[in-house]
N, C-alpha and C positions, 0 to 999 in steps of 0.2 A: 276812515281804520276803527277796528275793536277796541274800546279801551279795558275792556275788563273781560276776559273771555272764561269760564268755568267750564272745568272737563272733569265729567264724573265718571270714576270707573278709568285708572290711570296705567293701563295695563297695553299690550299691544296695539288697538285699536287706538285708544282712546290719548296713550302715549304719544304714539306716530303724529295725531293730529295735533298735538300740542308742540310737540318737534318743528312739523312743517308751518305750522301757525307764525313760530319763531324766526324760522328760514327765512318765510318769506314777509317777516317784519308787518305782521296780520294783526298784531294787538299789542298794547302797550303791558297789559299784564294777565299773569295765566293762572288760574287758579286752576289745585286738584284735589280731586274729593275722590278719596278711596278707603273702604272700610280696613283694607288690611294696612297695618300703619309697618308695616318692613318693606311694602311696597311704595308706599307714600315718601317714605323716610329716602329712597333709594332714587326718588322722583326728584324731590330736592338739593339730593346733594349734586345728583348731574345734570342740575339747570333745566330740565325737564320744564320744572310749574316754580312758580315765583313765589308761592305760599301753597299749604297744603292745609285740609279738614277732614275728618274724618265724616262731621256730619253735612248732610247735601244742603241742608238748611240755610249753615251758616257760608257754605262754599258757594251758591247761588245768587244770593244777599247783594243787591246793585249790579249783577252782572248784567250785559249788551248782551251776551250771545252764550248761551247752555247747549252743551253736547254730553247725551247721557250717553255711554260708551259701557254699560257694566255688561255683564252677562245678561239675557232675557229674560230670565226667570227674576232678576230685580227688580225689575221696569217700576213695575207697578209699587213697590216698598219705595220708588225715588219718589215717584209724582205724590206719595202720600206727603213725605219728606220734604214737597218741594210745594205743597199746595199753600203752605201760609203766607210764603213769600212772594210768590207768584203775582208776577206783574207785568200789566201790558204791554209795556216798555220793554221787556226783553223779548227774544226771539229764543227758542225752545225749539230742540233738533234732537235727535238721537242715532245712531248707530248698528241697531239691532238685526238680526240675520233672520229676522221674520219681523210682520206687518200689522197684519190684526190681530193678533192677541197684543200687540203695545195698543194698536185704536182703543181696543175693547176693555184695556187698564185703564185708560184716559177716563174714558165712561164712565165707569167705575167710580173712578175717585173725584173727578170733576163735574158727573152729570151729564158729562158731552166734552168732545174732543176743542180742547182751546185754539183758539184761530190765530195764535201767536205759537202754534206748535206744527212744525215741520215733521212727518216720518220721515227717515230716509234708511239707508244701507248702501255701505260703501263694499264694493266687490272686491275684496282687497285683504289680505291675511299671510297667517304660514303658521306652522307647527307650532312653532314657539309660544311661551306667553309669559305676559310680564312686562315691565318697562325697559329692562332690560332687552330685550325681543324690538322696541321699538321702532323707528326711522323716521325722518326727515321726510323721505322719499315715497313711502308703504305708495300715496295715492297716485305719484306720480304716472301718467296715461292710463288710469286704472277708472274703470266703469263704475259711480255712482248714481243707483236708484231712488229719486224720490217718489213718495206716492201721498200727494197732495190729497186732501178731501173738498168737497165742495165749498165748505165753510172757512178752507186755510186760507191767511190774510196773505194778498198777493204782494206785498212787501216784503211779509216775513220769509216766503218764499222764495223771492228776488235774491234777498238777503243770504240765504242757504244756498242757494245755485252759485253768487256770486264767491261765497265763501271755499266752498271745497274746490270751484275751476282755479281758485286764485294755489289751490296746494295742485294744481295739476292735474285734477279729475276731471273725468268727461259725463255729464250729466244725462240721464234719460227719467222720463216720468213712466209711473204704471200704476194702473189701479192696486189695491192693498192686495187682495186675495189674486190676481192676476202671479203680483208677483212673489207671495207663498206658495202657489203652484209651479212657477218657473225657478225658484231657488231649491224646491223640494228634489226637483229633477236634476241641478246639475252641480249643489253640494251637499245636499241631505241626504240623498242616497247614495252618494260615492261616498261619504264620510261614514254612513252606516254599514258599508259593504265591508272598507276598509278595517273599520274595528272588526268586525263578525269575523271574515278571515285571519285576520291576524289572533283573534281569543281561539280559533279553530283550530288552530297552525302551533300556536301557543301552546297549549295543553299537548298537542303531538310530540312538540316536542321535549318538554320533557321525559319522554321515552328513546324517542328516535332519534333526537338530533338534528330536526329538520333546518334550523335556521343556521347550522354549522354550512350546510351544501346553498343554501339560499343564493339568489346572485340578483342582480340588478333587478331585474324584471319584479321580484320581489318587491325590492328594496323602493321603487319608483311606485309603485300600486299600493303600497301599505304607508306610504311617507304619512299622507295625514291623518295614520291611526295614531301619530302622536301628538295628536290637538290637543288642546285641555278636555278631558272628560264630563267634568263640569259645566262648560259653555254648551256641549254637545246633548249634556243629558239636558236641557232646559230648551235649546232648539227644538231638539226631538219629542219633547211633550210639547213643545207648544205649537209645533207643526205634524202632529202626528196623523190627524186624517191623509193630509197630502202623501205625507211619505209614507204611510201603510198601503192607498193605495197604487204605488208606485214598487212597494217591495212585492206586492199580490202580483202586478202587472211583470215585473221583475224573473219570479219563481216560475211562470208561465214560459216567459221566454226560455230561462235556462232548463225547461222541462224537455222544450223541444230542440235546444241544444244537443241536451244529455242521450235525446232518442236520438239524433243524427248521427252521434260517434259510436251507440250503441247498435244501430243497424250497419254502420260502415260506409252511410253514404256521403261518398266522399266528393260529389259534385255538387250536392247542397251545404254541406258544412263548403265547400271553396264557395261558393258562392254567397254565402252568408257570413266568413271572414273576410271576402272582399268588399261587400256592402259596407262595413264595420270600419276598415279603413277608408274607404271613399268618405263618410262621414264623419271619419277625423279630420280630415285634410281641408272637408270644409268647415270643421269649426277651428285647426289653426289659420287657414287663411281670412276667416273674419277676423280674429285676431290681430293681422297685421294691418287690419283696416283703422 
């Protein structure tokens, strides 16, 4: 059992880690670190954490396991704060949505990636943010991708795997660059599209009352546009190369669809829609496995 778990960033992701760790009795003490004092106070009041600090160096001292669950743009600052108290006896992992930039941040701060740091990313979330949005079952049945490096300590990797599995998660391993490529397609691009469509129609809504007549399809497609803008700003900047490549590819495909509609090419358009429907069904079938 973990004696002291330190969660840096007690929002949706970090707060859910803390709640799950408590519910599963995985640790004796949970320490929370958060720059948002109101959010930290809420985490203390509702028993998500036992002790709270605004300083990562204080919170991580003497911890057995440290989970960095801040927005990805803050990870390098967190590494800098942890450097003076970094201990080989502590296992450190993260929950960032991008991995190459986190590894590069560790290299800049430490001169190389410490052996006891295990990069990771839980494929779970919601459009709400903050500790109020956290739940103890967020990771139940969800995928967690770990991206260990060649120098990653096997014991540290095993401990992080066991920690996530104890919260009900399924573990996969991936190369960091491949992770960023895959997540750009399955998560980052869809969020950019949802934000962009909602932004475009929001400007029209000011003159044409579009949202008044929007139905469930619009609500479902744009749900993720309710996500935290700061978090997604960080993700887009951190994984900009892969996202821009996909935006260019999507622009080409959209141009093809526009051409089919313009020409009234019913057979080709039907074939494209049918193929897309089949592809989505394959996705749903994989979710059930």
